[in-house]
ZAMARGU-4260 file (C-alpha; in steps of 0.2 Angstrom, whole numbers, plus 5000, padded with zeros to 4 digits):
<rodrens>
0) 4839/5057/5229 | 4829/5072/5223 | 4825/5077/5205 | 4839/5089/5202 | 4853/5075/5206
5) 4844/5061/5195 | 4845/5074/5181 | 4863/5079/5184 | 4869/5061/5184 | 4859/5057/5169
10) 4867/5071/5159 | 4884/5066/5166 | 4881/5049/5160 | 4875/5054/5143 | 4890/5066/5142
15) 4903/5053/5148 | 4894/5040/5134 | 4896/5054/5120 | 4915/5056/5125 | 4918/5038/5123
20) 4909/5038/5107 | 4918/5052/5101 | 4934/5046/5106 | 4930/5028/5097 | 4924/5037/5082
25) 4940/5047/5080 | 4951/5030/5083 | 4942/5022/5068 | 4944/5036/5057 | 4963/5036/5061
30) 4964/5017/5060 | 4953/5018/5043 | 4966/5031/5036 | 4981/5019/5041 | 4973/5005/5032
35) 4970/5015/5016 | 4988/5021/5016 | 4994/5003/5019 | 4983/4996/5005 | 4988/5009/4993
40) 5006/5006/4996 | 5004/4987/4993 | 4994/4992/4976 | 5009/5004/4971 | 5023/4992/4976
45) 5015/4978/4967 | 5013/4989/4951 | 5031/4994/4953 | 5037/4976/4955 | 5027/4972/4939
50) 5035/4983/4931 | 5052/4980/4936 | 5050/4961/4931 | 5044/4966/4915 | 5059/4977/4912
55) 5071/4964/4919 | 5063/4951/4906 | 5064/4963/4892 | 5082/4967/4894 | 5085/4947/4897
60) 5076/4945/4882 | 5086/4956/4872 | 5104/4953/4878 | 5107/4935/4873 | 5099/4940/4855
65) 5112/4954/4854 | 5128/4943/4860 | 5121/4929/4849 | 5121/4941/4833 | 5139/4947/4837
70) 5146/4929/4839 | 5140/4923/4823 | 5147/4939/4814 | 5164/4935/4824 | 5163/4917/4817
75) 5159/4923/4799 | 5174/4934/4799 | 5186/4922/4806 | 5182/4908/4795 | 5182/4919/4779
</rodrens>
């Protein structure tokens, strides 16, 4: 093999290595973006679920008291 062939093979090998590295870098960047979006969705869904539980708990705490007060007023009116 002459010198020119060795240089061309080395350049081709380096070019192939660079292309493989770039494609891996791009795949990693895309996967990182998907991963971040998935984590953000989990955080937001957790916050929304927690808020929904708080709202339901608040409404459940309020409803029995209001119903109890109405029943008491109704009983007092019937007895009197």
